[in-house]
C-alpha positions as CSV (number, residue, x, y, z in Angstrom):
1,M,68.2,121.0,105.3
2,L,67.5,117.4,106.2
3,N,64.8,115.7,104.1
4,L,63.4,113.4,106.7
5,W,61.3,111.4,104.2
6,N,64.5,110.1,102.5
7,L,66.1,108.5,105.5
8,S,65.1,105.0,104.5
9,S,67.3,105.3,101.5
10,R,70.4,106.3,103.4
11,A,73.0,104.4,105.3
12,D,72.1,102.9,108.7
13,L,73.8,105.8,110.4
14,L,74.0,109.4,109.3
15,D,77.4,110.5,108.2
16,R,79.3,113.4,109.7
17,R,78.2,115.8,106.9
18,E,74.6,115.0,107.5
19,L,75.1,115.5,111.3
20,L,76.6,118.9,110.6
21,R,73.6,119.8,108.5
22,I,71.3,118.7,111.4
23,G,73.3,120.8,113.8
24,G,72.8,123.8,111.5
25,L,69.0,123.4,111.3
26,S,68.4,126.0,113.9
27,L,70.5,128.5,112.1
28,A,69.2,127.6,108.6
29,G,65.5,127.8,109.5
30,L,63.3,125.3,111.2
31,S,64.5,122.8,113.8
32,L,61.2,120.8,113.8
33,P,61.3,119.0,117.2
34,A,62.9,122.0,119.0
35,L,60.4,124.4,117.5
36,L,57.5,122.2,118.5
37,Q,58.9,121.8,122.0
38,G,59.2,125.6,122.2
39,N,55.6,126.0,121.1
40,A,54.4,123.7,123.9
41,A,56.4,125.7,126.5
42,A,55.1,129.0,125.0
43,S,51.5,127.8,125.2
44,Q,51.9,127.4,128.9
45,Q,53.2,130.9,129.3
46,R,50.5,132.6,127.2
47,P,48.4,135.3,128.9
48,A,45.0,134.1,130.1
49,A,43.2,136.6,127.9
50,R,43.9,139.4,125.4
51,S,42.3,142.7,126.2
52,F,43.1,144.3,122.8
53,G,43.9,143.5,119.2
54,R,41.5,142.1,116.7
55,A,43.9,140.2,114.4
56,R,44.2,136.5,114.9
57,S,47.0,136.3,112.3
58,C,49.2,138.5,110.1
59,I,50.5,138.2,106.5
60,I,53.3,140.5,105.4
61,L,53.9,141.1,101.7
62,Y,57.5,142.2,101.8
63,L,58.6,144.0,98.6
64,S,62.3,143.5,99.0
65,G,64.5,146.1,97.4
66,G,62.2,149.1,98.1
67,P,59.3,150.3,95.8
68,A,59.4,153.9,94.7
69,Q,56.9,155.8,96.8
70,L,56.3,158.3,94.0
71,D,55.5,155.5,91.5
72,T,53.1,153.7,93.8
73,F,51.3,155.1,96.9
74,D,52.6,158.7,97.2
75,P,52.7,160.3,93.7
76,K,53.5,163.9,93.3
77,P,51.8,165.0,90.0
78,D,52.7,168.6,90.5
79,A,56.5,168.0,91.1
80,P,59.1,168.7,88.3
81,E,59.4,166.0,85.7
82,D,62.7,164.7,87.0
83,I,60.8,164.0,90.3
84,R,57.3,162.9,89.4
85,G,58.4,160.4,86.7
86,E,56.4,158.9,83.9
87,F,53.2,157.7,85.5
88,S,49.9,159.5,85.9
89,T,47.7,159.2,89.0
90,I,44.3,157.6,89.6
91,A,41.6,158.0,92.2
92,T,41.2,155.5,95.0
93,S,38.0,154.5,96.8
94,I,38.6,157.4,99.3
95,T,38.0,160.9,97.9
96,G,41.1,163.0,97.7
97,V,43.6,160.1,98.0
98,R,45.3,159.3,94.8
99,F,47.7,156.5,93.8
100,S,49.9,155.8,90.8
101,E,48.1,154.5,87.7
102,L,50.0,151.2,88.2
103,V,48.0,150.0,91.2
104,P,44.3,150.1,90.2
105,H,43.4,147.1,92.3
106,T,45.0,148.4,95.5
107,A,43.4,151.8,94.9
108,R,39.9,150.2,95.0
109,W,40.8,148.7,98.5
110,M,41.8,152.1,99.9
111,N,38.6,152.2,102.0
112,K,40.0,149.1,103.9
113,I,43.6,150.4,104.0
114,G,45.5,152.3,106.5
115,L,48.3,154.0,104.5
116,V,51.4,155.4,106.2
117,R,53.3,157.8,103.9
118,T,56.0,158.9,106.3
119,M,57.9,155.8,107.4
120,N,61.5,156.8,107.8
121,H,64.9,155.7,109.3
122,T,68.6,156.2,108.6
123,H,69.9,152.9,107.2
124,N,70.6,153.3,103.5
125,D,71.3,149.6,102.8
126,H,69.0,146.6,102.4
127,G,70.3,144.4,105.2
128,R,70.2,146.9,108.0
129,G,67.0,148.5,106.8
130,S,65.3,145.2,106.7
131,Y,66.6,144.3,110.2
132,W,65.1,147.5,111.5
133,M,61.7,146.8,109.9
134,F,61.6,143.1,111.1
135,T,62.8,143.7,114.7
136,G,62.0,147.3,115.4
137,Y,65.6,147.8,116.5
138,Q,68.4,149.5,114.8
139,Y,71.2,147.1,113.7
140,P,74.3,147.8,115.8
141,G,76.9,146.6,113.4
142,S,78.2,147.5,110.0
143,V,76.9,146.8,106.5
144,P,79.0,143.7,106.0
145,D,78.1,142.5,109.5
146,V,74.4,142.3,108.9
147,N,75.0,139.5,106.4
148,S,76.2,137.2,109.1
149,M,73.2,136.4,111.3
150,S,73.9,135.7,115.0
151,R,72.2,134.4,118.1
152,A,72.9,137.9,119.5
153,D,70.6,139.5,117.0
154,M,67.2,140.8,118.0
155,P,64.3,138.5,117.0
156,H,62.0,138.9,114.1
157,M,58.4,139.9,115.0
158,G,57.3,136.5,113.9
159,S,59.6,134.8,116.4
160,I,58.2,137.0,119.2
161,V,54.7,135.9,118.2
162,A,55.9,132.2,118.1
163,K,57.1,132.6,121.7
164,L,54.3,134.6,123.3
165,E,51.2,133.8,121.2
166,P,51.9,130.7,119.1
167,G,48.3,129.7,118.7
168,R,46.8,126.2,118.8
169,G,47.0,123.2,116.5
170,P,49.9,121.6,114.6
171,M,50.8,124.5,112.3
172,F,54.0,126.4,112.8
173,P,53.3,129.9,114.2
174,F,55.9,131.7,112.0
175,A,56.7,131.0,108.4
176,I,58.7,132.7,105.6
177,V,57.6,132.0,102.0
178,P,59.5,130.9,100.1
179,H,63.0,131.8,101.0
180,R,65.1,134.2,103.1
181,M,66.5,137.3,101.5
182,D,70.3,136.7,101.7
183,V,73.4,137.7,99.8
184,A,75.8,135.2,98.3
185,G,77.8,133.5,101.1
186,G,75.8,135.2,103.9
187,R,72.7,134.9,106.0
188,R,71.1,138.3,106.6
189,A,70.3,139.1,110.2
190,G,66.8,139.9,111.4
191,Q,65.0,137.0,109.7
192,F,65.2,134.6,112.5
193,A,64.6,134.3,116.3
194,G,68.1,135.6,117.0
195,S,68.6,135.8,120.8
196,L,65.4,133.9,121.5
197,G,67.0,130.7,120.3
198,G,66.4,128.2,117.5
199,R,63.1,126.9,118.7
200,Y,61.4,130.1,117.6
201,D,63.0,130.3,114.1
202,P,60.6,130.3,111.2
203,L,59.5,127.6,108.9
204,L,61.1,128.2,105.6
205,T,58.9,126.7,102.9
206,G,61.5,126.7,100.2
207,G,61.0,125.7,96.6
208,N,59.0,127.6,94.0
209,P,55.3,127.8,94.8
210,N,54.7,128.6,91.1
211,D,55.6,125.0,90.1
212,D,52.7,123.1,88.9
213,N,53.3,120.3,91.4
214,F,54.6,122.4,94.3
215,R,55.4,120.7,97.6
216,L,57.4,121.8,100.5
217,D,61.0,120.7,99.7
218,H,62.4,121.2,103.2
219,L,59.9,119.2,105.2
220,P,58.1,115.9,104.5
221,L,54.7,117.6,104.2
222,A,54.1,116.4,100.7
223,P,50.3,115.8,100.5
224,N,50.5,112.7,98.4
225,D,52.8,110.8,100.8
226,D,51.2,108.1,102.9
227,V,51.3,109.0,106.6
228,A,52.0,105.4,107.7
229,A,55.0,105.4,105.3
230,L,56.2,108.6,106.9
231,R,56.0,107.0,110.3
232,R,58.0,104.0,109.2
233,R,60.7,106.3,107.7
234,L,61.0,108.7,110.6
235,T,63.6,106.8,112.6
236,L,65.7,109.9,113.1
237,A,65.9,109.6,116.9
238,D,67.1,106.0,116.8
239,Q,69.8,106.9,114.2
240,L,70.9,109.9,116.2
241,G,71.1,107.9,119.4
242,A,74.0,105.9,117.9
243,Q,75.9,109.2,117.5
244,T,75.5,110.4,121.1
245,Q,78.9,111.8,121.5
246,Q,78.8,113.7,118.2
247,L,75.3,115.0,119.0
248,Q,76.5,116.4,122.3
249,Q,79.3,118.2,120.6
250,L,76.8,119.6,118.2
251,A,74.4,120.7,121.1
252,I,71.5,118.7,119.7
253,T,68.6,118.5,122.1
254,Q,68.4,115.3,124.2
255,N,64.6,114.9,124.0
256,I,64.4,114.6,120.2
257,R,62.6,111.2,120.6
258,D,59.8,112.7,122.6
259,N,59.2,115.6,120.2
260,Q,59.3,113.4,117.2
261,A,55.8,112.1,118.1
262,R,54.6,115.7,118.0
263,A,56.3,116.3,114.7
264,L,54.3,113.4,113.3
265,D,51.2,115.2,114.3
266,V,52.2,118.0,112.1
267,L,53.0,115.7,109.2
268,S,49.7,113.9,109.7
269,S,47.5,117.0,109.9
270,D,45.0,117.2,107.0
271,E,44.9,121.0,107.4
272,V,48.7,121.3,106.9
273,R,48.8,118.8,104.1
274,R,46.0,120.6,102.2
275,A,47.6,124.0,102.8
276,V,50.8,123.0,101.0
277,D,49.2,121.1,98.2
278,L,49.0,123.9,95.6
279,A,48.8,121.3,92.8
280,S,45.3,120.3,93.9
281,I,43.9,123.9,93.5
282,E,41.9,124.7,90.5
283,R,43.8,126.5,87.8
284,A,41.6,129.6,87.9
285,E,42.2,130.2,91.6
286,R,46.0,130.0,91.1
287,E,45.8,132.3,88.2
288,R,43.9,134.9,90.2
289,Y,47.0,135.4,92.3
290,G,49.2,135.5,89.3
291,R,51.2,132.5,87.9
292,N,54.5,133.9,89.1
293,L,56.7,133.4,92.1
294,F,55.3,136.2,94.2
295,G,51.7,135.6,93.4
296,Q,51.9,131.9,94.3
297,S,53.9,132.7,97.4
298,V,51.0,135.0,98.6
299,L,48.5,132.2,97.8
300,L,50.6,129.7,99.8
301,G,51.0,132.3,102.6
302,R,47.2,132.7,102.9
303,R,46.7,128.9,103.0
304,L,49.3,128.6,105.8
305,L,47.3,131.1,107.7
306,D,44.2,129.0,107.1
307,A,46.1,126.0,108.5
308,G,46.9,127.9,111.7
309,A,50.0,130.0,111.2
310,R,50.1,133.2,113.2
311,L,52.5,135.3,111.1
312,V,53.6,134.6,107.5
313,Q,56.0,136.7,105.6
314,C,55.9,136.5,101.8
315,N,59.2,137.7,100.3
316,W,59.6,139.1,96.9
317,Q,62.6,137.3,95.5
318,R,65.3,138.8,93.3
319,T,64.8,136.0,90.8
320,Q,61.4,137.4,89.7
321,G,61.6,140.1,87.0
322,R,64.0,140.7,84.2
323,N,66.2,143.2,86.1
324,G,67.2,140.5,88.6
325,F,67.3,143.0,91.5
326,A,63.7,142.9,92.7
327,W,62.5,146.4,93.6
328,D,66.1,147.7,93.8
329,T,65.6,149.8,90.7
330,H,68.9,151.7,90.4
331,W,68.3,151.7,86.6
332,N,65.2,151.4,84.4
333,N,63.0,152.2,87.3
334,F,59.9,153.0,85.2
335,S,60.0,150.0,82.8
336,A,60.7,147.7,85.8
337,H,57.8,149.1,87.8
338,R,55.5,149.0,84.8
339,E,56.3,145.6,83.4
340,D,57.8,143.4,86.1
341,L,57.1,144.7,89.6
342,V,53.9,146.5,90.3
343,P,51.4,144.4,88.3
344,P,52.2,141.1,90.0
345,Y,52.1,142.8,93.4
346,D,48.8,144.5,92.6
347,Q,47.2,141.3,91.4
348,A,48.3,139.2,94.3
349,F,47.2,141.9,96.9
350,N,43.8,142.1,95.2
351,A,43.3,138.3,95.2
352,L,44.4,138.1,98.9
353,M,42.1,140.9,100.0
354,T,39.2,139.5,97.9
355,D,39.5,136.0,99.5
356,L,39.9,137.3,103.0
357,D,36.9,139.7,102.6
358,R,34.7,137.1,100.9
359,T,35.3,134.5,103.7
360,G,34.8,137.0,106.5
361,K,38.5,136.7,107.6
362,L,39.7,140.2,106.8
363,D,38.6,141.6,110.1
364,E,40.8,139.0,111.9
365,T,43.7,139.0,109.5
366,L,46.3,141.9,109.5
367,V,47.6,142.4,105.9
368,V,50.8,144.4,105.7
369,V,52.7,145.7,102.6
370,A,56.2,146.9,103.4
371,A,59.8,147.2,102.4
372,E,63.1,148.3,103.9
373,F,62.9,151.8,102.3
374,G,61.7,153.7,99.3
375,R,63.4,155.2,96.3
376,S,65.0,158.6,95.7
377,P,62.7,161.4,94.5
378,R,65.2,162.6,92.0
379,I,65.6,160.3,89.0
380,T,69.1,159.3,87.9
381,R,69.2,160.8,84.4
382,S,71.9,158.5,83.0
383,N,69.9,155.3,83.4
384,G,66.4,156.3,84.5
385,G,66.8,154.8,88.0
386,R,66.0,155.8,91.5
387,E,68.4,155.1,94.4
388,H,67.9,153.9,98.0
389,W,65.8,156.3,100.1
390,P,65.0,155.5,103.8
391,E,64.2,159.1,104.6
392,C,60.5,158.8,103.6
393,Y,58.5,155.9,102.2
394,S,55.1,154.2,102.3
395,V,53.7,151.1,104.1
396,L,50.2,149.7,104.0
397,F,48.1,148.0,106.7
398,A,44.6,146.5,106.2
399,G,42.1,144.3,108.0
400,G,42.8,143.0,111.5
401,G,41.5,146.1,113.4
402,I,43.0,148.7,111.1
403,R,40.9,151.8,110.5
404,G,40.4,151.7,106.8
405,G,40.4,154.8,104.6
406,T,43.1,156.4,106.7
407,V,46.2,158.2,105.5
408,V,48.8,158.8,108.2
409,G,51.5,161.4,107.7
410,R,52.2,163.7,104.9
411,S,55.4,163.9,102.9
412,D,56.9,167.1,101.5
413,R,56.2,168.3,98.0
414,I,58.6,165.7,96.4
415,A,58.1,162.8,98.8
416,A,61.7,163.2,100.1
417,Y,61.0,163.8,103.8
418,P,58.1,163.7,106.2
419,A,56.3,167.1,106.4
420,A,54.0,165.8,109.2
421,S,53.9,162.7,111.5
422,P,57.2,160.9,110.9
423,L,57.0,157.3,111.9
424,T,59.8,154.7,112.5
425,P,60.2,151.0,112.1
426,A,59.7,150.7,115.9
427,D,56.3,152.2,115.4
428,F,55.7,149.7,112.6
429,T,56.5,146.7,114.7
430,A,54.5,148.1,117.7
431,T,51.4,148.4,115.5
432,I,51.7,144.8,114.4
433,Y,52.1,143.6,117.9
434,H,49.1,145.7,119.1
435,C,46.9,144.3,116.3
436,L,47.8,140.8,117.3
437,G,46.9,141.5,120.9
438,I,50.5,141.6,122.2
439,N,51.6,144.5,124.3
440,P,54.5,146.1,122.4
441,H,55.8,147.6,125.6
442,A,56.0,144.3,127.4
443,E,59.2,142.5,128.1
444,T,60.3,139.0,127.3
445,H,63.6,137.2,127.9
446,D,66.2,135.8,125.5
447,Q,67.7,132.4,125.8
448,T,70.2,133.6,128.4
449,G,67.5,135.1,130.6
450,R,68.2,138.7,129.6
451,P,65.0,140.8,129.5
452,F,64.3,143.1,126.6
453,A,61.3,145.2,125.4
454,L,59.4,143.9,122.4
455,S,59.4,147.4,120.9
456,R,60.5,150.9,121.7
457,G,57.9,152.3,119.4
458,T,54.2,153.2,119.8
459,P,51.2,151.7,117.9
460,I,50.1,154.2,115.2
461,A,47.1,155.7,117.0
462,E,45.4,156.9,113.8
463,L,45.2,153.3,112.6
464,V,44.4,151.4,115.8
465,G,43.2,154.1,118.3
């Protein structure tokens, strides 16, 4: 993406390659002026009052690849050995509810958690499964198709929030930390605003939040830069004006100059600058979240909420862990869960919940732990792995109006299928909308004016009723 703070070192006019990069901003993530323009329009369209929903914001810890439900939140200690696996179980803070021994911190928060053990759908691949979880809608195309995002796609929940309830202040309403979940050569659908248009795409923070001197590498929000210097360097509109014909061909907005002043408000915001300045945080605080990519992503996500973001999604990246496939444990499932996967998640979740609870923000912050599916009950004997399993898996909700200490749904004796209260990704998204005070059954319009329902699901009554 375009690094605006480096414009002073470039040629007087942007070259064609740079213009193409600018033209692709709305597809690659954030188009800053367009997004800010969209936020202004959305603020004028906001409902006068919210009659439901206690959450002011939402943070999603997305465990990409799919944790094994039997090895985390739905253990089956009485199942055969080739089902139950290697781990014992531990008590949680709610009598009768047991978790895997690998999640002692999460277990202590069970009195604040609404646990769903019967999430299920029919897409057995990562891309389409994630699309369903992010949008609440089943992906209509093929497995290869889902790796080519389109403006015909349904929007991510965060983009709906950005349009209907963007909040106030300079912070972007929807952010993804630190990167998208893509495959080589493709951009996976469902992670953007899709048919709503580029102005509601997420901020992509980029970089590695675990770096000692982390700064956002896609936007000039580096906390040590002088604001006056940024103002002198931000001559983008003037440079683009000289390329009018090319800009029209690239469909760049004509009012970029007007929105640039608002972009400077974001860059000048002390709240935003403090939020992204992880280097200034005391070492002990960073270590509480875990000095790894995911732990520091969750820390950054919490700070973005503090700065005014409405929905932040923290993605587990495949680059973390020795297997290189995130939670996609087709082999060595048990060593991966024990050594690389569960402990960093458990530590980050505990630190997040502790900070939100200590500051009194847990009641107004919805915390979600989810993935695109779970793992197969039966272990692959040849390599100790578990395969993709969308038929039954667990998701966690906490804070933000969720009824803590609640378990929704019951899986069968091997956690293969729901035995009671099956729930779908549409119900998942409807619950998040409800907690944020957005009617999940309401309609909005895409950028062509076509109406569509936010969700075809129903908020999970046991959690929010």
